[in-house]
MARKOL-274116 format. One record per residue (C-alpha): z, x, y. Coordinates in steps of 0.05 Angstrom, whole numbers, plus 5000, padded with zeros to 4 digits. Last residue first. Layout:
ZXY/...
//
This chain:
534346815551/535447455514/540147745565/545947855519/544147785442/545847065419/538746855435/536447245373/539446675334/545546295360/548946205293/549046965280/551547135209/550446445179/544246295222/541146935200/542346845128/539246115132/533446415167/532546985122/532546475062/527646045099/523146675110/523446795032/521246105015/515446165062/513746845036/513646654961/506246604948/504447194993/507447634937/512548234931/510748854971/504548655008/506747905021/513848155039/510848685086/506148185125/511047635126/517148045150/512948335203/510447675228/517447385223/520247965264/515147855319/515947105321/523547205327/522747725381/518047265421/522446625407/528746985428/525147245494/523846495514/530146225488/530745465485/534545385421/535346075390/529946565366/531246435293/531245675302/524745695343/521246195298/523245795234/520945145260/514345395289/513045685219/514145045184/510344615237/504545125228/503944945153/503444225170/497944345224/493444725174/491644075138/485743895183/482844575167/480445165207/479845795163/483546395195/482746965245/477946615291/482946045298/488646525327/486446545399/484045835407/490045585367/495045985412/491645675474/492344995444/499745085429/500645315501/496944745531/500044185488/506944485503/505644505577/503343775578/510143595540/513743995591/510143655651/511442985623/518743135617/518943415688/515142835717/520342365684/526242755712/523942675784/529243105815/532942775871/539843115860/542342475824/536542555773/538643275761/545543025749/542942525697/538643065665/544143575658/542944295634/535644205616/533743825677/537044375720/533244915681/526744555692/528144505767/529945235771/523645425733/518945025778/522545325838/520946015814/524546655792/527246555722/522946025689/516346265723/518146995707/519346875634/512846465631/509147035662/511847545615/511047105553/503746945571/502247685584/505047895517/501347355479/494647495516/495248245497/496948085424/491447595416/486048015452/487748595406/487148145344/480347905371/478448625383/478848705309/483449105263/482949675214/487050275194/484350795146/482251265202/482450875262/477450335256/476449755308/471749195287/467548755334/465648085305/472247775322/471347935397/464447585403/467246985369/466846695299/469846045281/469945845207/470445095187/473944735132/471744075106/475243425126/470443245185/470643395258/471442655284/474542285227/478642855198/481143035270/482942295275/486942275215/490742895230/491842645300/494741995275/499042415225/501742795282/503342185322/507441905265/511842535262/512242485338/514541785333/519441905277/522742465312/522942095376/526241505345/531741965313/532442345380/533741735422/534942165488/535141535528/529941865577/525942115517/525741445485/523241115551/517941655557/515441545485/508441325501/507841725563/510342345525/504642315474/499442165526/501642785568/501843225504/494942985482/491843095550/495043795561/492243995492/485243765505/485644155570/487644765533/482344705482/477344665540/480745285570/479145665507/472345385495/469545625562/471446365547/468446265477/461646125509/458545415498/453945265441/456244545440/456844515364/458945215346/463145435409/465744775438/466644495365/470645105342/475045105405/476344355396/478044475323/483245015338/486344595392/487043985344/490144395291/495244655343/496643935364/497343765290/502644305284/506544045343/506943355315/513843445295/515843495366/523243625378/527343475440/532643795484/528243655546/528344315578/530144855522/527544435464/520644345500/520545065520/521545285450/516444765425/511245075471/513245795450/512245685377/504645805371/505146405416/510946715378/507246635308/500946935335/504947525364/508147615296/501347605261/498648135303/505048565297/505348435221/497948625210/499149285246/505249445209/501749245144/496249745160/501450275175/504750165110/498050245068/500150005002/
//
């Protein structure tokens, strides 16, 4: 086994996991809500990217924002439908609604795009980089760079801008934020729209690396859940490090043991992590 190659694979995979999970992390941090349709939103973003490039013949750089706009629309509509449930913090009903919404998205995607798998090739995914025995593509490089830039910008916005302060106030105490004159409804709508845009961006960057299937969303929900829990509820930096750690673990475990058992092993690691450090990576000082 080439350890250096597995290290590269793990870094790329880890940044993909972190980027896929960040929308759910922000949703949990601000609205204290879960979205079990998150994986299907990822699947939709991948299909929109593929359709824009392969069927409409538009450049990949146009397909990425198109997928993000589709994600914003889906997130906004989802939150509009269950806005009253969000304001009441009816978590059980919200979990059921988002799970049902995910199945609706899954069926709609199968109807529109077909149930067969698709392959997305981009100018970057066709360009290989060789360094001795090591190999990766420029799509991998773009994924890693985009994820790092995205996390840096998001951390800055949350910590140093009025938008971030408003989001933090709503996260801490929605009724008090409402009394302070903050439009909590708009914040919740904005957070869901952001989640849709973020997961669609992740899908557009990761889709050229994997087959695009209508069933792929269910797998991504599991990955997202592990990253969010390990990273700590609402922690941006925690999600980044958790995604990177999970990617490295998946790459090395799959190479040393078997890819068939990586999900089970990841959950065992998550359980052990929560027993030893209940706050996840967010328990470390300054990880928010």
